[in-house]
LUMLUM-212930 format. One record per residue (C-alpha): residue number from 1; x, y, z. Coordinates in steps of 0.1 Angstrom, whole numbers. Layout:
N
   seq       u       v       w
   NUM       X       Y       Z
...
# end
This chain:
618
   seq       u       v       w
     1    -574    -577    -998
     2    -538    -579   -1010
     3    -539    -542   -1015
     4    -549    -537    -979
     5    -521    -558    -965
     6    -496    -541    -987
     7    -506    -507    -973
     8    -503    -520    -937
     9    -468    -534    -944
    10    -457    -500    -959
    11    -471    -482    -928
    12    -452    -505    -905
    13    -420    -501    -925
    14    -424    -463    -923
    15    -428    -464    -885
    16    -397    -486    -882
    17    -377    -462    -903
    18    -389    -432    -882
    19    -380    -450    -850
    20    -345    -457    -863
    21    -341    -420    -873
    22    -349    -410    -837
    23    -326    -435    -821
    24    -296    -421    -802
    25    -265    -422    -824
    26    -237    -444    -812
    27    -214    -423    -789
    28    -180    -414    -801
    29    -150    -421    -779
    30    -139    -393    -756
    31    -106    -383    -770
    32     -81    -354    -775
    33     -89    -333    -806
    34     -59    -311    -809
    35     -34    -288    -791
    36     -27    -251    -794
    37       0    -244    -803
    38       6    -276    -823
    39      31    -300    -807
    40      38    -320    -838
    41      75    -328    -846
    42      77    -302    -874
    43      60    -274    -854
    44      82    -244    -842
    45      94    -246    -806
    46      75    -228    -778
    47      88    -196    -761
    48      94    -194    -724
    49      60    -180    -715
    50      38    -199    -741
    51       8    -217    -726
    52      -3    -251    -739
    53     -40    -258    -745
    54     -54    -292    -751
    55     -88    -295    -767
    56    -111    -325    -763
    57    -138    -341    -783
    58    -164    -336    -756
    59    -169    -312    -726
    60    -147    -323    -697
    61    -154    -328    -660
    62    -135    -300    -643
    63    -127    -319    -611
    64    -110    -346    -631
    65     -83    -322    -642
    66     -56    -324    -614
    67     -19    -324    -610
    68     -21    -362    -613
    69     -42    -364    -644
    70     -23    -337    -663
    71      15    -336    -657
    72      43    -318    -674
    73      78    -332    -666
    74     113    -323    -676
    75     140    -346    -690
    76     148    -360    -655
    77     111    -369    -650
    78     106    -341    -624
    79      73    -321    -623
    80      74    -286    -638
    81      56    -259    -619
    82      28    -240    -635
    83     -10    -234    -634
    84     -38    -255    -648
    85     -68    -237    -662
    86    -100    -255    -672
    87    -127    -245    -697
    88    -157    -263    -713
    89    -138    -287    -735
    90    -102    -276    -730
    91     -75    -273    -704
    92     -44    -251    -704
    93     -10    -254    -688
    94       2    -219    -680
    95      39    -217    -673
    96      55    -195    -647
    97      75    -169    -668
    98     111    -163    -660
    99     120    -132    -640
   100     158    -135    -636
   101     181    -121    -661
   102     195    -155    -670
   103     159    -168    -678
   104     165    -199    -656
   105     139    -194    -629
   106     107    -200    -650
   107      88    -232    -657
   108     106    -236    -691
   109     143    -234    -697
   110     158    -222    -730
   111     165    -252    -753
   112     150    -278    -729
   113     126    -306    -738
   114      95    -316    -718
   115      67    -341    -719
   116      30    -333    -713
   117      11    -363    -701
   118     -27    -365    -700
   119     -40    -396    -681
   120     -66    -418    -698
   121     -82    -452    -695
   122     -78    -475    -676
   123     -63    -452    -649
   124     -89    -442    -622
   125     -76    -406    -621
   126     -80    -402    -659
   127     -94    -370    -673
   128    -132    -375    -677
   129    -160    -361    -698
   130    -191    -346    -683
   131    -209    -379    -687
   132    -182    -395    -666
   133    -163    -414    -694
   134    -126    -417    -691
   135    -103    -404    -718
   136    -101    -433    -743
   137     -63    -436    -739
   138     -34    -419    -722
   139     -16    -394    -744
   140      19    -379    -742
   141      31    -348    -761
   142      67    -338    -766
   143      72    -301    -758
   144     103    -284    -773
   145     114    -250    -760
   146     133    -226    -782
   147     170    -220    -776
   148     186    -186    -779
   149     195    -193    -815
   150     159    -201    -823
   151     147    -167    -811
   152     121    -153    -835
   153     131    -120    -853
   154     121     -88    -835
   155     122    -103    -800
   156     147     -92    -774
   157     144    -125    -754
   158     126    -158    -757
   159      94    -142    -744
   160      62    -136    -763
   161      47    -102    -759
   162      13    -105    -742
   163     -18     -99    -764
   164     -34     -71    -745
   165     -41     -34    -750
   166     -30     -22    -716
   167      -6       8    -716
   168      28       0    -701
   169      28      22    -670
   170      40      22    -634
   171       8      20    -613
   172       1      49    -589
   173      -5      39    -553
   174     -40      42    -539
   175     -28      50    -504
   176       1      69    -488
   177      31      45    -487
   178      53      38    -456
   179      88      25    -454
   180     103       9    -422
   181     136      25    -413
   182     154      -7    -403
   183     143     -28    -434
   184     136      -4    -462
   185     122     -22    -492
   186     102      -3    -518
   187      75     -20    -539
   188      65      -9    -574
   189      38     -24    -596
   190      37     -23    -634
   191       8     -31    -658
   192      30     -53    -681
   193      56     -80    -673
   194      91     -67    -674
   195     119     -80    -696
   196     141     -97    -670
   197     175     -83    -682
   198     161     -47    -679
   199     154     -50    -642
   200     186     -35    -628
   201     195     -11    -599
   202     203      15    -626
   203     167      15    -638
   204     154      31    -606
   205     164      66    -593
   206     160      65    -555
   207     163      98    -538
   208     163     109    -501
   209     142     141    -502
   210     165     163    -481
   211     182     197    -485
   212     200     190    -508
   213     185     158    -522
   214     206     127    -517
   215     206      99    -544
   216     208      64    -529
   217     222      31    -543
   218     198       1    -542
   219     214     -29    -526
   220     193     -53    -547
   221     164     -52    -571
   222     142     -82    -580
   223     111     -87    -601
   224      83    -110    -590
   225      47    -117    -597
   226      20    -106    -572
   227     -17    -110    -568
   228     -18     -72    -568
   229      -9     -74    -605
   230     -34     -85    -631
   231     -28    -113    -655
   232      -1     -94    -674
   233      14     -74    -645
   234      47     -75    -627
   235      61     -61    -594
   236      96     -49    -584
   237     111     -48    -550
   238     140     -24    -543
   239     160     -32    -512
   240     180      -3    -499
   241     195     -22    -469
   242     195     -12    -433
   243     223      13    -441
   244     216      28    -476
   245     246      41    -495
   246     248      74    -511
   247     258      77    -548
   248     279     109    -542
   249     304      96    -517
   250     295      59    -511
   251     289      66    -474
   252     262      46    -456
   253     238      59    -430
   254     204      47    -416
   255     171      63    -425
   256     152      80    -397
   257     116      84    -389
   258     101     113    -410
   259     125     110    -440
   260     109     110    -474
   261     120      87    -502
   262     111      90    -539
   263     116      66    -568
   264     116      77    -604
   265     121      55    -635
   266     153      60    -654
   267     150      69    -690
   268     172      60    -720
   269     195      29    -720
   270     189      20    -684
   271     150      20    -686
   272     130     -10    -677
   273     114     -26    -707
   274      84     -48    -715
   275      87     -80    -736
   276      84     -59    -768
   277     113     -37    -758
   278      92      -7    -750
   279      99      17    -721
   280      70      26    -697
   281      51      58    -702
   282      63      88    -683
   283      51      87    -646
   284      56     110    -616
   285      80      98    -589
   286      64      77    -562
   287      69      87    -525
   288      74      68    -492
   289      74      82    -457
   290      99      65    -433
   291      85      51    -401
   292     103      36    -371
   293     109      -2    -369
   294     117     -30    -393
   295      81     -35    -406
   296      49     -16    -412
   297      18     -28    -393
   298     -10     -34    -417
   299     -36     -44    -390
   300     -34     -49    -353
   301     -56     -65    -326
   302     -68     -54    -301
   303     -76     -18    -303
   304     -99       2    -281
   305    -133     -13    -277
   306    -125     -47    -293
   307    -147     -76    -283
   308    -139    -112    -290
   309    -171    -132    -287
   310    -176    -168    -296
   311    -193    -179    -328
   312    -227    -183    -311
   313    -223    -153    -288
   314    -228    -175    -258
   315    -199    -200    -254
   316    -169    -191    -232
   317    -148    -166    -252
   318    -119    -141    -250
   319    -114    -106    -239
   320     -89     -78    -242
   321     -81     -66    -207
   322     -50     -51    -190
   323     -30     -49    -222
   324     -34     -86    -230
   325     -58    -109    -249
   326     -70    -136    -225
   327     -99    -160    -219
   328    -129    -144    -203
   329    -130    -166    -172
   330    -142    -157    -137
   331    -142    -179    -106
   332    -177    -167     -97
   333    -191    -181    -130
   334    -187    -217    -118
   335    -170    -247    -133
   336    -195    -254    -161
   337    -199    -290    -150
   338    -237    -292    -159
   339    -229    -283    -196
   340    -251    -263    -219
   341    -286    -254    -206
   342    -310    -252    -235
   343    -344    -265    -224
   344    -369    -276    -251
   345    -400    -275    -229
   346    -412    -258    -197
   347    -395    -270    -166
   348    -388    -261    -130
   349    -353    -258    -114
   350    -351    -267     -77
   351    -319    -274     -58
   352    -313    -312     -56
   353    -340    -321     -81
   354    -330    -338    -114
   355    -339    -321    -146
   356    -333    -324    -184
   357    -309    -297    -195
   358    -324    -298    -230
   359    -305    -326    -248
   360    -319    -356    -230
   361    -292    -355    -204
   362    -305    -356    -168
   363    -285    -335    -144
   364    -288    -322    -109
   365    -276    -290     -92
   366    -245    -288     -70
   367    -262    -278     -38
   368    -277    -244     -44
   369    -256    -238     -76
   370    -265    -246    -112
   371    -230    -243    -129
   372    -236    -243    -167
   373    -213    -236    -196
   374    -240    -214    -212
   375    -276    -207    -205
   376    -302    -201    -233
   377    -340    -201    -227
   378    -356    -202    -262
   379    -387    -182    -271
   380    -419    -199    -259
   381    -402    -219    -231
   382    -409    -211    -194
   383    -382    -219    -168
   384    -395    -217    -132
   385    -368    -212    -105
   386    -379    -221     -70
   387    -360    -215     -38
   388    -366    -226      -2
   389    -367    -200      26
   390    -332    -189      35
   391    -317    -209       6
   392    -307    -189     -24
   393    -303    -203     -59
   394    -274    -194     -82
   395    -275    -199    -120
   396    -240    -197    -133
   397    -225    -196    -168
   398    -189    -198    -178
   399    -200    -182    -211
   400    -230    -160    -216
   401    -268    -161    -210
   402    -297    -154    -234
   403    -333    -154    -221
   404    -357    -152    -250
   405    -385    -171    -232
   406    -398    -166    -197
   407    -381    -168    -163
   408    -404    -172    -134
   409    -389    -165    -100
   410    -406    -181     -70
   411    -387    -169     -40
   412    -390    -147      -9
   413    -374    -113     -14
   414    -344    -105       7
   415    -330     -72      20
   416    -309     -52      -4
   417    -271     -58       1
   418    -252     -28      16
   419    -235      -5      -8
   420    -202     -11       8
   421    -200     -45      -8
   422    -172     -44     -34
   423    -171     -81     -47
   424    -195    -101     -67
   425    -192    -129     -42
   426    -205    -108     -14
   427    -235     -96     -34
   428    -243    -131     -46
   429    -245    -144     -10
   430    -272    -118      -2
   431    -294    -124     -33
   432    -323    -149     -33
   433    -318    -157     -70
   434    -285    -148     -87
   435    -276    -151    -124
   436    -238    -148    -128
   437    -220    -150    -162
   438    -184    -145    -173
   439    -199    -135    -207
   440    -227    -112    -217
   441    -263    -114    -204
   442    -289    -108    -231
   443    -326    -105    -220
   444    -351    -107    -248
   445    -380    -124    -230
   446    -398    -118    -197
   447    -388    -121    -160
   448    -417    -125    -136
   449    -420    -126     -99
   450    -453    -137     -83
   451    -444    -118     -51
   452    -428     -84     -61
   453    -402     -71     -36
   454    -411     -43     -13
   455    -391     -12      -7
   456    -356     -21       6
   457    -358     -57      -8
   458    -348     -76     -40
   459    -356    -110     -56
   460    -330    -111     -84
   461    -294    -103     -92
   462    -278    -102    -127
   463    -240    -101    -127
   464    -219    -101    -158
   465    -182     -96    -165
   466    -193     -84    -200
   467    -225     -65    -207
   468    -261     -67    -197
   469    -284     -61    -226
   470    -320     -51    -217
   471    -330     -36    -251
   472    -351     -67    -261
   473    -367     -72    -226
   474    -405     -76    -227
   475    -420     -57    -198
   476    -400     -45    -169
   477    -373     -60    -147
   478    -386     -71    -112
   479    -385     -42     -88
   480    -350     -35     -74
   481    -332     -60     -96
   482    -295     -58     -89
   483    -275     -52    -121
   484    -238     -59    -113
   485    -211     -52    -138
   486    -174     -56    -134
   487    -155     -27    -120
   488    -124     -16    -139
   489    -121     -13    -176
   490    -158     -23    -182
   491    -172     -10    -150
   492    -191      19    -164
   493    -226      28    -175
   494    -219      15    -211
   495    -218     -21    -198
   496    -256     -19    -193
   497    -276     -14    -225
   498    -313      -4    -225
   499    -338       9    -200
   500    -331      -2    -164
   501    -364       8    -149
   502    -362       7    -111
   503    -332     -16    -109
   504    -301      -8     -89
   505    -266      -8    -104
   506    -235     -21     -86
   507    -199     -20     -98
   508    -181     -49     -82
   509    -150     -70     -88
   510    -149    -105    -101
   511    -120    -130     -94
   512    -101    -137    -126
   513     -94    -174    -131
   514    -110    -208    -134
   515    -132    -223    -107
   516    -121    -255     -89
   517    -128    -286    -110
   518    -133    -266    -143
   519    -120    -280    -176
   520    -135    -265    -208
   521    -126    -249    -241
   522    -127    -212    -248
   523    -131    -198    -283
   524    -133    -162    -296
   525    -133    -142    -328
   526    -115    -109    -333
   527    -131     -81    -351
   528    -126     -78    -389
   529     -98     -55    -401
   530     -93     -43    -436
   531     -59     -44    -452
   532     -48     -15    -473
   533     -59     -18    -510
   534     -23     -20    -521
   535     -16     -51    -499
   536     -26     -87    -506
   537     -14    -102    -473
   538      11     -99    -446
   539      32    -117    -420
   540      15    -128    -387
   541      31    -118    -355
   542      18    -133    -322
   543      33    -111    -296
   544      41    -128    -263
   545      17    -156    -271
   546      13    -187    -249
   547      21    -219    -269
   548     -11    -234    -257
   549     -31    -207    -276
   550     -43    -218    -310
   551     -48    -193    -337
   552     -67    -196    -371
   553     -75    -169    -397
   554    -101    -162    -423
   555    -107    -135    -449
   556    -136    -119    -467
   557    -136     -95    -496
   558    -150     -60    -492
   559    -187     -57    -496
   560    -194     -44    -532
   561    -218     -17    -519
   562    -204      -9    -484
   563    -167      -9    -492
   564    -157      -5    -455
   565    -174     -37    -444
   566    -167     -74    -452
   567    -189     -92    -476
   568    -206    -118    -454
   569    -226    -134    -482
   570    -226    -172    -482
   571    -196    -185    -502
   572    -177    -152    -498
   573    -161    -158    -464
   574    -131    -180    -465
   575    -126    -211    -443
   576    -106    -209    -412
   577     -69    -218    -416
   578     -45    -226    -388
   579     -16    -201    -384
   580      15    -198    -363
   581      38    -169    -355
   582      57    -158    -385
   583      33    -174    -411
   584      26    -155    -443
   585     -11    -148    -448
   586     -22    -143    -484
   587     -56    -127    -492
   588     -72    -105    -519
   589     -59     -69    -520
   590     -79     -48    -497
   591     -97     -78    -481
   592    -108     -81    -445
   593     -91    -105    -421
   594    -101    -118    -386
   595     -87    -144    -363
   596    -102    -173    -342
   597     -86    -180    -309
   598     -90    -213    -291
   599     -76    -225    -258
   600     -83    -251    -231
   601     -87    -237    -195
   602     -83    -259    -165
   603     -84    -254    -128
   604     -50    -249    -113
   605     -34    -237    -145
   606     -29    -201    -156
   607     -52    -194    -186
   608     -31    -189    -218
   609     -28    -153    -231
   610     -10    -131    -256
   611      -3     -94    -258
   612     -14     -87    -294
   613     -18    -100    -329
   614      -3     -80    -357
   615      -2     -84    -395
   616      29     -67    -409
   617      44     -63    -443
   618      73     -85    -432
# end
């Protein structure tokens, strides 16, 4: 019996030991493991472009690494500019390298001392691990920067050569380059960062290609970093001034449209150098053609055929007409006081009878008029429109109309209006049922009339200051439907899309402006424009813009397959950002840009407008 109990106790002990061996080990504190390079007191000082990497004992939560949780300050306690990079269990402070010859414009200054502070517990903004533990304690590192006398052997300056295998060359442009005559500044892009002291006017041979050639003196030369350069690249701007001077006789004269300018790199003692003291490989001179003005237009709006619809294609929007960008508003489209018409179930519209416009709001017509902001009849919904003898019904939209369901017209046909009528208002008064929109009319469903019109009569009029799209229509339009499009810039056959059947086309004039009592917002989107592949942004110019017009911009990279189209994949289109005249807009090189325009229009006030939007190089 004792033997049995002894075996049971041994079995229980074995199970207990196994359980202990599977138990989760006690977690170790979340702490800093080391830095690279070492920041110990005996370690050599850093060079001006050395990054500092901090390694942690566990993987870190990326969103916890901010300018508040990781800070580098100088001896006066002021924050030092630079970039923070985050990896699995590390973060890196990447300094801005100096570009000026005196090495005083970078993040680090020669011989200076800094403090790197990493926030820890109990601060709420401490760096955290992936399992949301705060860094066990705040940590401060002393950062010492080499002075001129500490320069390592073999270096021309306190700059560490980048560890890459890229050849040091002047990049060739991908597109023809233009130079504005009144503000000539030439841009060059290199594959390696340039030694600041080597960037001088003598390093660049600027020539006016004439007979004979004329060598020009740069007014100023500066190096800078650009998003067009990769991680190790560098750019140079050569400013010739409005009146470039000639080397031969020091005389100054302006450039003129059609001139050609070339830039070659000087060789020998005047050559630009990389951090290792090497000159760039031999390259052919780069060319610029001189154009008129003080800037080069990278993209312009509007151009021929530009449309500026709203996001949903229905809301009141903008248009380009008469040489200006303006809200698409027409008095005949009503005041929009009944809001958005989007019925969820079958209903009947009768003048004076209350109805649900689709969002639970009960409204009633304004006499024979139903003035909506927009009209959309969804697929599967039937809207029945009934008139009384001699009393027409007008469905109006300040924006657009989309009929995907069914429109049933219960009315007595009326005689066709005479061809001499030239205004929309005249034709509306003669039509039993009229649909009038300042925006586009898109027919995708069916339009039925229990009593088809006879010869010389009509039941329906469709009038649009934009276009009438019949391509998705199911069945035919009612006999002798009047299709009215605006005379003038859009008054042509192209404003009506699809098969018209036995309809009758009228070109008539709308009244530009806002109906009495109207007060609503107008919003439109310009078309996408692609910037040149050698440009990563520009300066926005709003030409003759009303101050009440609000402008925002967004960008998208080029589609990886269809290079001439924007990539509209979710997550690729940037968010809208407000912009004003003169703002600099930064995007990826060769990206697409478009603008959103917003304005408030009110009765009695002139709708805001502008002549054009333009992105220029300056």
